[in-house]
C-alpha positions, 0 to 999 in steps of 0.5 A: 683088255683095257690098259690103262695109260695113266702114269705110263712112261712112253718113249716116242721117236720121230716125235716132232713130225705130224703123227708123232706130236699128234700122238703125243698129245693125245697120250698126255691127255691120258695122264701118260709121261713122255719121252719125246725124241728126234734128230733135234729137240728145238722143234720139240721145245716149241711144240711143248711150249705151245701145248702148255705141257706140264715139264714134270711129265715131259723129257725131250732127248736127242736121238739118231735112231740109227745109233745103236749107243744113243738108243741105249742111252736114251732108254737109261736116261728115260729110266733114270728120270722116270724110274721106268719105261712101259711103251716104245713107240718106234715112230721115226722114218723117212722117204727117199728124196727125191723118189725114183725107181730102184734103177735110178736111185743111188745105192747111198739113198736107197740105204740111208732109207733102209737105215732109218725106216728098218735098222732104226726101227729095230735099234730102238726095240732092241734097246728098249726090250729089257724095260718093256719085258720088265713092265709087261708093257707095249711096243708100237711099230709105225708100219705103213699101207705100204707094208702090203701095197706094191712099193713102186717108185718108193721101193726103199720105204715099202721094203722097210715097212714091210720088214718092220710089219714082220718084225712087230708080228714076230715080236708079238708071238715071241713076247707073248709068255712074257705078258708084254705085247707088240702092235703094228700101226698101218697109217694110210695117207696122212697129211705129213711131209712124207705124203706130200711128195704123192700129193703134188711135190713129185709130179710122178708119184702123183700121177702113179697114185692116180692110176693105181688107186681108187679115189676114196683111198687118195685123200689124206687124213689128219694125224689126229685121226691116227693118233685117236686109233693109236690110243684106242689101240694101246688101250686095247693091246691090239695086235694092229692098228689101221687108220683109216680103217678102210686100209684094214680091209685091203690088209685082209686080202693082201695076197690077191691085192698084191697079185693084181696090183703087180700084174697091173703096175707091170702091165699098165702102159701109162705107168710103164711110160711114167717110170721110163720117163723118170728113168730117162730124165 
């Protein structure tokens, strides 16, 4: 199925981030009209200016995805400005800071991540659903390889990503009769602020990644590679988008992978020592 992105109105949350803005640029090149949102639009203003976007095709709005009323208002402003909403890209997300085990992480930090990464995605989608259904549009959710990979040392992020993966899958089935569709995006390691924690900012997280993952999965890709996959996935109304594609193979064997990974993480002495050291620090 070829879904033409020209003239489609697309709402993106977390739009100033690496994946969010890379997708915005490529969707703009396909002729889309964009509603770009983030906690602050100051960075977005500069990014839009540097990209020479036509201002008539861009609407910048502040949005805290944890705020239900603000999510509804953004959708209302989108429709008032462009007349419709065709695609909602629920992309906003955060990771715990600093990363730690569930044992050591403060409750407030765990809940903060889940509030943004799981409930924030739900609130974004819930507000947009009437328009998406009306226009037989699309929902795109940024999950993660963490949706099916053990979330050791990053549990609230992994819990949220696993949750929104199921949300996307459920929505695709529920919306089938309406003509609207839902797609789950599974980025691997991407060269963004969130991934930088695993590539040097957190010594424990970096060592864990090196122990658990093969070398060919440890190299982060650029956001533009994800954006290309997103454009293709939306054009095809794909149920799932993997970027890089090799993560798709791991997803396909996730049940076996989960069992092997959980055993390894629970029994590997190097990993146990790292986590114990982190908890005792």
